[in-house]
C-alpha positions as CSV (number, residue, x, y, z in Angstrom):
1,X,-14.9,-0.3,26.1
2,X,-11.1,0.0,26.4
3,X,-10.3,3.6,25.7
4,X,-12.0,6.4,24.0
5,X,-11.7,7.2,20.3
6,X,-9.4,10.1,19.5
7,X,-11.6,13.2,19.5
8,X,-10.1,14.7,16.3
9,X,-10.7,11.5,14.4
10,X,-14.3,11.2,15.6
11,X,-15.1,14.9,14.9
12,X,-13.7,14.7,11.4
13,X,-15.3,11.4,10.5
14,X,-18.7,13.0,11.4
15,X,-18.2,15.9,9.0
16,X,-21.4,17.0,7.3
17,X,-19.4,17.3,4.0
18,X,-18.9,13.6,3.8
19,X,-21.0,11.9,1.1
20,X,-20.6,8.5,-0.4
21,X,-16.9,7.5,0.2
22,X,-14.9,4.5,-0.8
23,X,-11.5,2.9,-0.3
24,X,-11.3,3.8,3.4
25,X,-7.8,3.6,4.9
26,X,-6.7,4.2,8.5
27,X,-3.1,5.5,8.6
28,X,-1.1,8.3,10.1
29,X,-0.6,10.3,6.9
30,X,0.0,13.6,8.5
31,X,2.8,12.4,10.8
32,X,1.3,13.4,14.2
33,X,1.5,9.8,15.5
34,X,-2.3,9.5,15.5
35,X,-4.0,7.5,12.8
36,X,-6.2,9.4,10.4
37,X,-9.1,8.3,8.2
38,X,-8.5,8.6,4.5
39,X,-11.1,7.9,1.8
40,X,-12.0,8.6,-1.9
41,X,-15.1,10.7,-2.6
42,X,-17.0,8.8,-5.3
43,X,-18.7,11.9,-6.9
44,X,-15.5,13.9,-7.4
45,X,-12.6,11.4,-7.3
46,X,-10.9,13.5,-4.7
47,X,-8.9,12.0,-1.8
48,X,-9.7,13.3,1.6
49,X,-8.0,13.0,5.0
50,X,-9.9,13.3,8.2
51,X,-7.5,14.3,11.0
52,X,-9.1,17.2,12.8
53,X,-12.3,19.3,13.0
54,X,-12.5,19.5,9.3
55,X,-11.4,17.2,6.4
56,X,-8.5,18.2,4.2
57,X,-8.1,17.4,0.5
58,X,-4.8,15.5,-0.2
59,X,-5.5,14.3,-3.7
60,X,-7.4,16.0,-6.5
61,X,-9.7,14.3,-9.0
62,X,-8.7,11.0,-10.5
63,X,-8.8,8.7,-7.5
64,X,-11.9,6.9,-8.8
65,X,-9.5,5.3,-11.2
66,X,-7.5,3.8,-8.4
67,X,-8.4,0.8,-6.2
68,X,-7.0,-1.2,-3.3
69,X,-5.6,1.8,-1.4
70,X,-3.4,0.9,1.6
71,X,-1.0,2.8,3.9
72,X,2.5,2.1,5.2
73,X,6.0,3.5,5.5
74,X,7.5,2.1,2.4
75,X,10.5,4.4,2.0
76,X,11.7,4.3,5.6
77,X,11.3,8.0,6.4
78,X,8.9,7.2,9.3
79,X,5.9,8.8,7.5
80,X,3.0,6.7,6.3
81,X,2.7,6.6,2.5
82,X,-0.2,5.4,0.4
83,X,-0.2,2.8,-2.3
84,X,-2.9,2.1,-4.9
85,X,-3.5,0.1,-8.1
86,X,-4.3,2.1,-11.3
87,X,-7.3,0.4,-12.9
88,X,-6.4,1.4,-16.5
89,X,-2.8,0.1,-16.4
90,X,-2.7,-2.5,-13.6
91,X,0.3,-0.6,-12.2
92,X,1.0,-0.3,-8.5
93,X,1.9,3.3,-7.4
94,X,3.5,4.7,-4.3
95,X,2.4,8.1,-3.1
96,X,5.0,9.2,-0.6
97,X,3.8,11.3,2.4
98,X,5.4,14.6,3.1
99,X,3.7,14.9,6.6
100,X,0.7,17.0,5.6
101,X,-0.2,15.3,2.3
102,X,1.2,13.4,-0.6
103,X,4.0,14.1,-3.1
104,X,4.6,12.9,-6.7
105,X,3.8,9.2,-7.2
106,X,6.4,6.5,-8.0
107,X,5.8,3.3,-9.7
108,X,6.3,0.3,-7.4
109,X,4.9,-2.5,-9.6
110,X,4.4,-2.8,-13.4
111,X,1.2,-4.0,-15.0
112,X,-0.5,-7.1,-13.6
113,X,-1.8,-5.8,-10.3
114,X,-5.4,-5.9,-11.6
115,X,-5.0,-9.6,-11.1
116,X,-4.9,-9.1,-7.4
117,X,-7.6,-7.9,-5.0
118,X,-7.9,-6.8,-1.4
119,X,-4.4,-5.5,-1.1
120,X,-3.4,-4.5,2.5
121,X,-0.1,-3.2,4.0
122,X,1.4,-4.2,7.3
123,X,4.6,-5.5,9.1
124,X,4.1,-9.2,8.4
125,X,7.7,-10.3,8.7
126,X,8.4,-8.3,11.9
127,X,11.5,-6.5,10.4
128,X,9.9,-3.0,10.8
129,X,9.4,-2.6,7.1
130,X,6.0,-2.3,5.4
131,X,4.9,-5.3,3.3
132,X,2.0,-5.9,1.0
133,X,-0.4,-8.8,1.1
134,X,-3.1,-9.5,-1.5
135,X,-5.4,-12.2,-3.0
136,X,-4.7,-13.5,-6.5
137,X,-8.0,-13.6,-8.5
138,X,-7.0,-16.6,-10.6
139,X,-6.0,-19.0,-7.8
140,X,-7.5,-17.6,-4.6
141,X,-4.1,-17.7,-3.0
142,X,-2.9,-15.1,-0.5
143,X,0.5,-13.7,-1.3
144,X,3.0,-11.7,0.7
145,X,5.3,-9.2,-1.0
146,X,8.0,-8.3,1.6
147,X,9.1,-4.6,1.6
148,X,12.7,-3.4,1.6
149,X,12.1,-0.1,3.4
150,X,13.4,1.8,0.4
151,X,10.3,2.1,-1.7
152,X,10.1,-1.4,-3.2
153,X,8.4,-4.7,-2.5
154,X,8.8,-8.3,-3.5
155,X,12.4,-7.9,-4.6
156,X,13.3,-11.4,-3.4
157,X,10.0,-12.9,-4.7
158,X,6.6,-13.2,-3.3
159,X,5.7,-15.7,-0.6
160,X,2.5,-17.7,-0.4
161,X,0.9,-17.4,3.0
162,X,-2.6,-18.7,2.2
163,X,-3.6,-21.5,-0.1
164,X,-6.7,-21.4,-2.4
165,X,-10.0,-20.2,-1.0
166,X,-9.3,-16.5,-0.3
167,X,-11.6,-15.4,-3.2
168,X,-14.4,-16.4,-0.7
169,X,-13.3,-13.6,1.7
170,X,-13.9,-9.9,1.4
171,X,-12.5,-6.7,2.9
172,X,-9.1,-8.0,4.1
173,X,-7.6,-5.9,6.9
174,X,-4.1,-5.8,8.2
175,X,-4.0,-5.0,11.9
176,X,-2.1,-6.0,15.1
177,X,-4.3,-7.7,17.7
178,X,-2.3,-8.9,20.7
179,X,0.3,-6.1,20.3
180,X,3.2,-8.4,19.3
181,X,4.5,-6.1,16.6
182,X,3.4,-8.3,13.7
183,X,0.4,-7.6,11.5
184,X,-2.5,-10.1,11.4
185,X,-5.2,-10.5,8.8
186,X,-8.8,-9.9,9.7
187,X,-11.5,-10.6,7.0
188,X,-15.1,-11.4,6.4
189,X,-16.3,-14.7,4.9
190,X,-18.8,-14.1,2.1
191,X,-20.6,-17.5,2.5
192,X,-21.3,-17.1,6.3
193,X,-20.9,-13.4,7.0
194,X,-18.5,-14.3,9.8
195,X,-15.4,-12.3,10.7
196,X,-12.2,-14.2,11.0
197,X,-8.8,-13.4,12.6
198,X,-5.6,-14.9,11.1
199,X,-2.8,-14.1,13.5
200,X,0.6,-13.3,11.9
201,X,3.6,-15.5,12.8
202,X,6.3,-13.6,11.1
203,X,6.5,-16.2,8.3
204,X,2.8,-16.8,7.6
205,X,-0.5,-17.0,9.4
206,X,-1.9,-19.1,12.3
207,X,-5.1,-21.0,12.1
208,X,-8.1,-18.7,12.0
209,X,-10.2,-17.7,15.0
210,X,-13.8,-16.4,14.7
211,X,-14.1,-12.9,16.2
212,X,-17.5,-11.9,14.7
213,X,-20.4,-14.1,13.9
214,X,-22.8,-13.6,11.0
215,X,-23.7,-10.1,9.7
216,X,-20.3,-8.9,8.4
217,X,-21.5,-9.0,4.8
218,X,-23.6,-5.9,5.7
219,X,-20.3,-4.0,6.2
220,X,-17.9,-2.6,3.5
221,X,-14.6,-0.8,3.3
222,X,-13.2,-2.4,6.5
223,X,-9.8,-0.9,7.6
224,X,-7.6,-1.2,10.6
225,X,-5.4,1.1,12.6
226,X,-4.6,2.7,16.0
227,X,-7.7,4.9,16.5
228,X,-8.3,4.7,20.2
229,X,-4.7,4.8,21.3
230,X,-4.6,1.4,23.0
231,X,-1.9,-1.3,22.4
232,X,-4.2,-3.2,20.0
233,X,-5.3,-1.9,16.6
234,X,-8.9,-1.1,16.0
235,X,-11.3,-1.8,13.1
236,X,-13.5,0.7,11.3
237,X,-16.1,0.0,8.6
238,X,-19.1,1.3,6.8
239,X,-22.5,-0.2,7.3
240,X,-23.9,-0.5,3.8
241,X,-27.6,0.0,4.6
242,X,-27.2,3.1,6.7
243,X,-23.9,4.6,5.3
244,X,-22.7,5.1,8.9
245,X,-19.1,4.7,9.8
246,X,-18.4,2.4,12.9
247,X,-15.4,1.8,15.1
248,X,-14.7,-1.5,16.7
249,X,-12.0,-1.1,19.4
250,X,-9.4,-3.9,19.3
251,X,-8.4,-6.0,22.3
252,X,-6.1,-9.0,22.9
253,X,-8.8,-11.5,22.1
254,X,-10.5,-9.7,19.2
255,X,-12.9,-6.7,19.0
256,X,-15.0,-4.8,21.5
257,X,-18.5,-3.4,21.0
258,X,-18.9,-0.9,18.2
259,X,-19.4,2.9,18.3
260,X,-20.6,5.2,15.6
261,X,-18.0,7.7,14.5
262,X,-19.5,8.9,11.2
263,X,-23.0,10.0,10.2
264,X,-24.9,8.6,7.3
265,X,-23.6,8.9,3.7
266,X,-20.2,7.2,4.1
C-alpha cells in the first residue's frame, strides 16, 4: 500500500460519537494542508469535521435540508469552502471557510439546482480555479460549470462534458489520479456495480477505464481527496451493510487495496 493514512484523519474518523452520517466530503476545511473528512449527522442535522483526535462541529442543525455537498476554493483565498444545494429552494449556496470552520453563506446559484444531482467540485479546466460538475436529471447529461475564483461559477455558460446516460451512474467523485493537476471523475455504474474512471483532459473527459469490478453498489457517500499524502488522490466510502468507512489509496493506474478508517455506524 503506497503510504499510510494520516493519523489524525484515521483517529477522528473512528470516533465513537459517529452515528449514521451522510453527504461525506473530503477537503482541507481547516487550512492545515491535510484533507479532513466532513459529514452531516442525520439525527441532528449538524455538520461535523474530522481533523484530529475528536470531531468538531462546524455547522449547527439544518444541514439535513441540504444535499450534494462539495468542497473547493471558490473565492480564491486558498481555503477550501463548501457548497451545497438547499432542497427547499433549489438554490446553490457557498459556505466560505475561515480556516477553522465556515462563515455566513452566499448564494451562488438561484433556484433550479434540484434538477441536478451528484454535484462535485474540482479543477477540471486546469486553471487553478474550483469548478462544479453535475448530472442533469432530465437529460442524463454531465455538465461543467467553470469557476472564476471569485465566488461564482458558470458565468460564461455551462459546458457539456458527458452525453446522456449519467443517470445510470451514482456517487460521482472528483479526484486526481495520475497527478497531472486536473480533476478526473470516478463513479459507480448502477447496472453493473463497476467503478469507472474518466480522466480529465482540461476540456472534457477521456474514455472511461474500469478500476473496480462488481460490488460498488454496496458502497455509498463516495468522496475523493488527499488522505494518505501521496501524489494521487484517494477514495473514501461507506459500506452500506456494515456502516464502516473505508479508504482506497489512489495510484497512477487506479486504486489500491482498501483499509478501514471508521468503525460501524457511518
